[in-house]
C-alpha positions as CSV (number, residue, x, y, z in Angstrom):
1,R,-60.3,38.0,-173.4
2,Y,-64.0,36.6,-172.9
3,A,-63.8,34.1,-175.6
4,A,-59.7,33.0,-174.6
5,E,-61.6,32.9,-171.1
6,V,-64.7,30.9,-172.1
7,N,-63.0,28.8,-174.1
8,I,-60.6,27.4,-171.3
9,L,-63.7,26.7,-169.5
10,K,-65.5,24.6,-171.8
11,E,-62.3,22.8,-172.6
12,E,-62.5,21.7,-168.4
13,I,-66.7,21.0,-168.8
14,K,-66.1,18.9,-172.1
15,R,-62.9,17.5,-170.0
16,L,-65.5,16.8,-166.7
17,R,-67.9,15.0,-168.5
18,L,-65.6,12.7,-170.0
19,A,-64.4,12.2,-167.1
20,N,-67.8,12.0,-165.8
């Protein structure tokens, strides 16, 4: 459960970093 949420958060952060 937590792992999945953490994975999603990590992906979002990666996307933000790429966008930046």
